[in-house]
N, C-alpha and C positions, 0 to 999 in steps of 0.2 A: 271429684277424685273419692273415691272409698277411703271409708276410715282404716287406718293400719292399727291392728291389735297387736300387743306387745305382751310376749310369754318369756318370764325369767327362767332358766337353767338352772338351779340351786344345783353346784359342785364345781369341784376345781378343774375344772377342761385341760385335756389331755390329748392333742391330736394324735398320738401315739395310740388311742384305746379308739380299736373298731366302736365301741359302744358309743363313745362320744362321739365321732364322725356321723355313727349312724344315728345315734338321737334328732341331730341337724337334718338329716339328709329325710329322716320320717318326720319332722313337723313341716318340714317345707314341700313333702308330698301331699301332706293330710290340705295343707292351705292351697295346694295348687288344684289339688281332688276341690275344696270345697270353695275354689272362685275367691279366694279373700286374701290378704293384702295380712302380715305376718312377719313381726318381726322378732328375731331371738335373741338373747343375750345372754350369756354365761355371768351367772356370781358366782365369786371366789368363797368360798364359805370364811374365810378369816373375814373378809369386808361387812360380811352380815353379823358380825360383832358390835359395827358402827354404832355411836350412842343415836344418829340419825336413819339408823335401818327400816325404822317404820315409815318415814317417807319416797324413800326410795324402793319401798316394798309397794308402796301403795299405788306407783307410777303403772305395774302392769296389771295386765287384764286377766292372765292367768299360771299356773307354776307347774316345772317340772323337775322334781328331783332324780339327779343322773345318776345313772348305773355304770358299774364296770370300776371301780376303782375307790379308795379310801375318801373319805374327805379330812382336809386341813383340819377343819373343825367342827366336829360333831356340836359341838354347841350353838353355831353359828347354822348350820343345817338345821337342826331341828326348831331353832328359832324362826326362819325361814318358814319352814315345814307347818307348825304354828300357825303364825302370820294367814296362809294360804287357808288354813280347814278356819279360824277364827272369825276370817272377813268374809268368808264365802265364796272364796274367788276358786273358780277351776282348778285343780291339782288333780295331777299323775306322779306317782312315785311308782320305780321300774325297780 
């Protein structure tokens, strides 16, 4: 069985925003084209203020900062982006 890569999407998911559903679709399309197994998790920005956030973020292989809306917690979003950059893990900001 092949390993499952985990991608965290930094943002407050709203199914009514086409850019959010398109983000999920784009990630899965890329995974299928590359023949890899990929699990995507949206991380609400308020949750990124938790004391154990570094432990949570460490479990992901890469990060995507969501577009198409405002963040409930800009501080949480920026903290997760900083973690991704400082840990050397792949990061995409759209």
